C-alpha angles and dihedrals in degrees: 000000000000131000118215130212104209122202127182124219113184107308095339129080132196136197130209111204122216121191111242103172150297132273140175130250106238097174138013110218101182141312092305109029139053139171109245125188121209130199119259110278098036109111118205116202134184111278096029116135121229117198136185116242109235 
């Protein structure tokens, strides 16, 4: 999981990702959504980005 700090410059915005932790996919709901379980101590907030490790 990464947490982004966004900043706006004119009509463009950018995001700097910071690695927060790792979790495990426990259920795939559909093509776009999955249920992910994170270890205790990892706080997930609205706007956080969860990416699959390739």
